[in-house]
N, C-alpha and C positions, 0 to 999 in steps of 0.2 A: 537314271542317274546312278553312279556308283556309290556304294555305301563303304563304310570303314571295314569291309571284309577283306578276304584274301585276294580278291581281283584288284583291289584298290591299291594295297600296300606295295606290291612290286613296282607299279608305275611311278609311285612317289619316290621310291628308293633310287630310280634312274634320275630324277630331277635333282635330287640333293647333290650328287656330284657335279651337275652342270652349275648349280648355283655356287658351289664351292670353287670351281675352276674359274667362273666369271669374277667372283669376289677376289680370289687371289691374283688374277690377271690384272684387274683394276687397281689393286693394292700395289702390285709390282710397277705398273705404269705410273702411279702417283709418285713412287719413290725414285723412279729412274732419273728425273731431273736433279735429284739430291746427290748424285755420285760425284765425287770429287776428281777422279781421274779416270780416263777411258781404260778399259781392260786391253790386254795385249791383242786380243782377237778382233778388236773394234775396226781397224783399217781394213782387214780382209772381208769381214762380214759386211761392212758398209759398201765395199766395191761389188760384192755379190748382190746385195739388195739393189744397188743402182743398175746392174745388168738386168736383174729381173724386172724392175720397173720399166726399162727401156723396151724390153721384149714383150710385155703385156700392155704398154701404153698407158700405164696408170701410176698412182702414188701408192706406196706401201708405208704403214706405220708399224714399227717393231719395238718392242720392249723386252729386255733380257735382264734377268737377276740371277746371280750365282748365289745360292742360299748358303754355301759353305764359307764364302768370303764376304758376303754382303755387297759384292761388287755389282753395280748395275750399269746398263748402257741403253740408250735408246737412239732410234733413227726416226726423225720427224716427230719427236716426242712432244714438240710444242705446237704441233698442227692438229686441227680437228678433222675427223673423218665421219662420213655418214655411216650408220650401222647396217643399213639395208636389211638383208635377210637375217642377219645375226640378232636383230632387235626382236624378231618373232620368238626366239628361244626365251629371251628376257620377258616378253610380254606374257607367254604361257606360263613361266615360272611365277610371275607375279599373280596371275589369275588363279593358279593352282594354290598358291599360298593364301589368297583371299577365300578360296573355297574351304581350305582347311580351317580358317579362322571363323568360318560361318558368315562371312560378309556377303557372299554371293553364291550362286549355284551354277553348275556346269550347263544346265539346260536353260538358263536365262537368255532371252533375246536381247541384243543390244541395238538400240534405235540410233540412226544418224541421219543427217540431212545432207543435201547437196553442198551446202555452205561448209560442212565439216571435212569434205574431201579436199585434199591438197594434191594437185596434179604435178607441181613442180615445187620441190622443197630443198634448196641448197642447205648445207650444213650450218650456215650462219643466220638462217631465217628462224622466225618464231613459229612454232607448230602448235596448234591448238589440240588440246586433249581434254576430253570430259570423262568424268568417272561414271 
């Protein structure tokens, strides 16, 4: 198990920017619906996003904030999206934060049962999580 020595600190420095990026992105997406008027680039950006969606056969959610003018815009900002692999970064950041706080250890085994596995989980379903 890593200690608070030199091998441990560089890895934690990498996770701090990830936490900051996710917090800022979440903050920007929360503010996006508060925008009073769409920025000038909105129609062109929306058409580009629509073309990308058509080419990949899926939905995209995009939030943009101009920090100089506090102008924000979103595409499908009121829709829910599953996090898929993105969630793993958040789960790892939470785990490392709990390790730093002394609440758990990196070498701890996590037990789960067959009933805990969710094979199909649409974004609107309830997901069971045990600490």
